[in-house]
BALOBA-1460 file (C-alpha; in Angstrom, 3 decimals):
// residues 167
<rec num="1" residu="m" x="0.000" y="0.000" z="0.000"/>
<rec num="2" residu="l" x="2.817" y="2.395" z="0.863"/>
<rec num="3" residu="e" x="4.417" y="1.615" z="-2.489"/>
<rec num="4" residu="i" x="1.344" y="2.953" z="-4.286"/>
<rec num="5" residu="f" x="1.781" y="6.353" z="-2.644"/>
<rec num="6" residu="l" x="5.543" y="6.386" z="-3.124"/>
<rec num="7" residu="e" x="5.106" y="5.724" z="-6.858"/>
<rec num="8" residu="t" x="2.445" y="8.427" z="-7.216"/>
<rec num="9" residu="p" x="3.668" y="11.398" z="-9.280"/>
<rec num="10" residu="k" x="4.170" y="14.617" z="-7.317"/>
<rec num="11" residu="w" x="1.663" y="16.543" z="-9.463"/>
<rec num="12" residu="v" x="-1.100" y="14.287" z="-8.082"/>
<rec num="13" residu="f" x="-0.350" y="15.491" z="-4.554"/>
<rec num="14" residu="v" x="-0.306" y="19.100" z="-5.749"/>
<rec num="15" residu="s" x="-3.653" y="18.512" z="-7.470"/>
<rec num="16" residu="f" x="-5.027" y="16.929" z="-4.312"/>
<rec num="17" residu="a" x="-3.891" y="19.911" z="-2.221"/>
<rec num="18" residu="l" x="-5.566" y="22.286" z="-4.681"/>
<rec num="19" residu="i" x="-8.753" y="20.223" z="-4.628"/>
<rec num="20" residu="l" x="-8.728" y="20.245" z="-0.815"/>
<rec num="21" residu="f" x="-8.277" y="24.022" z="-0.791"/>
<rec num="22" residu="l" x="-11.043" y="24.628" z="-3.326"/>
<rec num="23" residu="g" x="-13.335" y="22.080" z="-1.696"/>
<rec num="24" residu="i" x="-12.883" y="23.493" z="1.791"/>
<rec num="25" residu="s" x="-13.503" y="27.001" z="0.446"/>
<rec num="26" residu="t" x="-16.969" y="25.889" z="-0.741"/>
<rec num="27" residu="c" x="-17.828" y="25.094" z="2.862"/>
<rec num="28" residu="f" x="-17.903" y="28.800" z="3.726"/>
<rec num="29" residu="e" x="-20.187" y="31.563" z="2.524"/>
<rec num="30" residu="s" x="-18.828" y="33.626" z="-0.341"/>
<rec num="31" residu="r" x="-19.939" y="36.381" z="-2.684"/>
<rec num="32" residu="r" x="-19.278" y="35.896" z="-6.379"/>
<rec num="33" residu="s" x="-20.285" y="37.473" z="-9.637"/>
<rec num="34" residu="a" x="-21.938" y="35.338" z="-12.310"/>
<rec num="35" residu="q" x="-18.674" y="35.484" z="-14.275"/>
<rec num="36" residu="e" x="-16.716" y="34.127" z="-11.316"/>
<rec num="37" residu="l" x="-19.247" y="31.316" z="-10.882"/>
<rec num="38" residu="i" x="-19.012" y="30.210" z="-14.516"/>
<rec num="39" residu="l" x="-15.206" y="30.445" z="-14.734"/>
<rec num="40" residu="s" x="-14.358" y="27.226" z="-12.834"/>
<rec num="41" residu="p" x="-16.786" y="25.004" z="-14.752"/>
<rec num="42" residu="l" x="-15.529" y="26.408" z="-18.055"/>
<rec num="43" residu="i" x="-11.897" y="25.762" z="-17.103"/>
<rec num="44" residu="f" x="-12.714" y="22.182" z="-16.107"/>
<rec num="45" residu="l" x="-14.754" y="21.737" z="-19.288"/>
<rec num="46" residu="g" x="-11.857" y="22.950" z="-21.431"/>
<rec num="47" residu="l" x="-9.354" y="20.686" z="-19.676"/>
<rec num="48" residu="s" x="-11.660" y="17.689" z="-19.900"/>
<rec num="49" residu="l" x="-12.298" y="18.206" z="-23.598"/>
<rec num="50" residu="y" x="-8.567" y="18.648" z="-24.209"/>
<rec num="51" residu="f" x="-7.738" y="15.365" z="-22.455"/>
<rec num="52" residu="l" x="-10.707" y="13.665" z="-24.100"/>
<rec num="53" residu="v" x="-9.312" y="14.482" z="-27.536"/>
<rec num="54" residu="l" x="-5.717" y="13.810" z="-26.481"/>
<rec num="55" residu="r" x="-6.158" y="10.419" z="-24.855"/>
<rec num="56" residu="s" x="-9.234" y="8.901" z="-26.419"/>
<rec num="57" residu="s" x="-8.835" y="5.566" z="-28.138"/>
<rec num="58" residu="s" x="-12.541" y="5.557" z="-29.093"/>
<rec num="59" residu="p" x="-13.456" y="9.174" z="-29.909"/>
<rec num="60" residu="l" x="-17.113" y="8.553" z="-30.764"/>
<rec num="61" residu="i" x="-17.852" y="6.475" z="-27.675"/>
<rec num="62" residu="s" x="-15.882" y="8.914" z="-25.518"/>
<rec num="63" residu="a" x="-17.782" y="11.902" z="-26.906"/>
<rec num="64" residu="m" x="-21.172" y="10.229" z="-26.433"/>
<rec num="65" residu="t" x="-20.243" y="9.128" z="-22.913"/>
<rec num="66" residu="f" x="-18.992" y="12.604" z="-22.051"/>
<rec num="67" residu="l" x="-22.150" y="14.243" z="-23.387"/>
<rec num="68" residu="a" x="-24.482" y="11.803" z="-21.620"/>
<rec num="69" residu="s" x="-22.632" y="12.025" z="-18.304"/>
<rec num="70" residu="t" x="-22.457" y="15.829" z="-18.519"/>
<rec num="71" residu="i" x="-26.226" y="15.953" z="-19.002"/>
<rec num="72" residu="a" x="-26.662" y="13.528" z="-16.085"/>
<rec num="73" residu="g" x="-24.379" y="15.657" z="-13.887"/>
<rec num="74" residu="t" x="-26.331" y="18.795" z="-14.786"/>
<rec num="75" residu="g" x="-29.570" y="17.045" z="-13.871"/>
<rec num="76" residu="l" x="-28.088" y="15.810" z="-10.605"/>
<rec num="77" residu="a" x="-26.964" y="19.308" z="-9.657"/>
<rec num="78" residu="s" x="-30.373" y="20.720" z="-10.566"/>
<rec num="79" residu="f" x="-31.942" y="18.179" z="-8.223"/>
<rec num="80" residu="v" x="-29.429" y="18.680" z="-5.404"/>
<rec num="81" residu="y" x="-29.549" y="22.489" z="-5.534"/>
<rec num="82" residu="r" x="-33.257" y="22.942" z="-6.310"/>
<rec num="83" residu="n" x="-34.081" y="24.322" z="-2.851"/>
<rec num="84" residu="t" x="-30.817" y="26.111" z="-2.131"/>
<rec num="85" residu="y" x="-31.346" y="29.714" z="-1.096"/>
<rec num="86" residu="i" x="-29.281" y="32.156" z="-3.097"/>
<rec num="87" residu="g" x="-29.271" y="35.834" z="-2.266"/>
<rec num="88" residu="i" x="-27.853" y="38.976" z="-3.790"/>
<rec num="89" residu="d" x="-25.552" y="41.276" z="-1.856"/>
<rec num="90" residu="p" x="-27.193" y="44.701" z="-2.305"/>
<rec num="91" residu="k" x="-23.865" y="46.534" z="-1.928"/>
<rec num="92" residu="t" x="-21.897" y="44.621" z="-4.551"/>
<rec num="93" residu="d" x="-24.655" y="42.945" z="-6.621"/>
<rec num="94" residu="k" x="-22.785" y="39.662" z="-6.211"/>
<rec num="95" residu="i" x="-24.406" y="36.290" z="-5.651"/>
<rec num="96" residu="i" x="-24.253" y="35.089" z="-2.039"/>
<rec num="97" residu="c" x="-23.240" y="31.428" z="-2.118"/>
<rec num="98" residu="k" x="-23.971" y="29.754" z="1.201"/>
<rec num="99" residu="g" x="-21.320" y="27.409" z="2.522"/>
<rec num="100" residu="e" x="-22.081" y="23.745" z="1.863"/>
<rec num="101" residu="y" x="-20.322" y="20.396" z="1.942"/>
<rec num="102" residu="k" x="-22.030" y="18.672" z="-1.003"/>
<rec num="103" residu="l" x="-19.606" y="19.881" z="-3.636"/>
<rec num="104" residu="f" x="-16.591" y="19.115" z="-1.445"/>
<rec num="105" residu="v" x="-17.722" y="15.510" z="-0.918"/>
<rec num="106" residu="i" x="-18.444" y="15.028" z="-4.629"/>
<rec num="107" residu="i" x="-15.042" y="16.438" z="-5.594"/>
<rec num="108" residu="l" x="-13.303" y="14.054" z="-3.169"/>
<rec num="109" residu="i" x="-15.240" y="11.062" z="-4.499"/>
<rec num="110" residu="v" x="-14.362" y="11.979" z="-8.080"/>
<rec num="111" residu="f" x="-10.696" y="12.409" z="-7.120"/>
<rec num="112" residu="m" x="-10.637" y="8.960" z="-5.497"/>
<rec num="113" residu="v" x="-12.248" y="7.320" z="-8.537"/>
<rec num="114" residu="k" x="-9.896" y="9.119" z="-10.946"/>
<rec num="115" residu="y" x="-6.910" y="8.181" z="-8.745"/>
<rec num="116" residu="f" x="-8.015" y="4.538" z="-8.802"/>
<rec num="117" residu="l" x="-8.444" y="4.628" z="-12.585"/>
<rec num="118" residu="g" x="-5.010" y="6.240" z="-12.965"/>
<rec num="119" residu="y" x="-3.510" y="3.585" z="-10.716"/>
<rec num="120" residu="q" x="-5.146" y="0.833" z="-12.770"/>
<rec num="121" residu="q" x="-3.759" y="2.361" z="-15.942"/>
<rec num="122" residu="a" x="-0.289" y="2.630" z="-14.395"/>
<rec num="123" residu="i" x="-0.137" y="-1.037" z="-13.379"/>
<rec num="124" residu="n" x="-1.881" y="-2.243" z="-16.542"/>
<rec num="125" residu="p" x="-1.274" y="0.176" z="-19.448"/>
<rec num="126" residu="t" x="-3.549" y="-1.784" z="-21.769"/>
<rec num="127" residu="s" x="-6.541" y="-1.128" z="-19.488"/>
<rec num="128" residu="s" x="-7.132" y="2.195" z="-21.235"/>
<rec num="129" residu="e" x="-7.903" y="0.239" z="-24.417"/>
<rec num="130" residu="n" x="-10.803" y="-1.455" z="-22.630"/>
<rec num="131" residu="i" x="-14.059" y="0.251" z="-23.588"/>
<rec num="132" residu="l" x="-15.495" y="-0.029" z="-20.046"/>
<rec num="133" residu="f" x="-12.405" y="1.673" z="-18.658"/>
<rec num="134" residu="t" x="-12.807" y="4.496" z="-21.182"/>
<rec num="135" residu="i" x="-16.502" y="4.870" z="-20.360"/>
<rec num="136" residu="a" x="-15.766" y="5.003" z="-16.622"/>
<rec num="137" residu="d" x="-12.913" y="7.482" z="-17.024"/>
<rec num="138" residu="v" x="-14.734" y="9.810" z="-19.422"/>
<rec num="139" residu="g" x="-18.048" y="9.346" z="-17.628"/>
<rec num="140" residu="i" x="-16.780" y="10.449" z="-14.231"/>
<rec num="141" residu="s" x="-15.201" y="13.542" z="-15.804"/>
<rec num="142" residu="g" x="-18.410" y="14.412" z="-17.625"/>
<rec num="143" residu="l" x="-20.455" y="13.859" z="-14.479"/>
<rec num="144" residu="l" x="-18.286" y="16.288" z="-12.526"/>
<rec num="145" residu="i" x="-18.337" y="18.900" z="-15.306"/>
<rec num="146" residu="g" x="-22.096" y="18.566" z="-15.592"/>
<rec num="147" residu="f" x="-22.455" y="18.917" z="-11.841"/>
<rec num="148" residu="f" x="-20.338" y="22.094" z="-11.884"/>
<rec num="149" residu="l" x="-22.316" y="23.528" z="-14.798"/>
<rec num="150" residu="g" x="-25.655" y="22.576" z="-13.240"/>
<rec num="151" residu="r" x="-24.684" y="24.073" z="-9.887"/>
<rec num="152" residu="c" x="-23.582" y="27.274" z="-11.587"/>
<rec num="153" residu="g" x="-26.781" y="27.404" z="-13.646"/>
<rec num="154" residu="m" x="-28.984" y="26.863" z="-10.601"/>
<rec num="155" residu="f" x="-27.164" y="29.570" z="-8.643"/>
<rec num="156" residu="i" x="-27.501" y="32.088" z="-11.458"/>
<rec num="157" residu="r" x="-31.155" y="31.145" z="-12.051"/>
<rec num="158" residu="q" x="-32.013" y="31.474" z="-8.376"/>
<rec num="159" residu="a" x="-30.092" y="34.746" z="-8.122"/>
<rec num="160" residu="r" x="-32.181" y="36.133" z="-10.978"/>
<rec num="161" residu="r" x="-35.332" y="35.041" z="-9.156"/>
<rec num="162" residu="a" x="-34.100" y="36.816" z="-6.022"/>
<rec num="163" residu="v" x="-33.491" y="40.003" z="-8.017"/>
<rec num="164" residu="n" x="-36.909" y="39.804" z="-9.707"/>
<rec num="165" residu="s" x="-38.736" y="39.167" z="-6.426"/>
<rec num="166" residu="s" x="-37.053" y="42.120" z="-4.730"/>
<rec num="167" residu="q" x="-38.175" y="44.542" z="-7.432"/>
């Protein structure tokens, strides 16, 4: 077990530290503009699409899996955040995002699954040629991207409702 961690590339630990920082920051209330809310999902979307094109052995299946899982993630976020209260800071006109642990837990789960898939690929390089491996790898990325996009969309939608109801 210790060997697994010793053989892990250093960038994985840096990524994990960044994920911990970002995940913990979602546990506290923050004020963000709509542009700030959409920035993270767009960055993750761009990176995922880049790696999808770069590493895909089955581009059509990967693209369909990514699209389907992104739609599923968006739907999941819409369900999870349907009753989340979002306010508008009257001084700055920024969206008040209440602190919550849901996103942090989901990010950690996705990291663990992606770490496991990366480990499997490292010990068995031909595993990435397996269609089920590709579907799992691309699917979990699409699910996370969809969840980010859905969360962002729900926050912006609810912020607009808050603005309209206050007028």
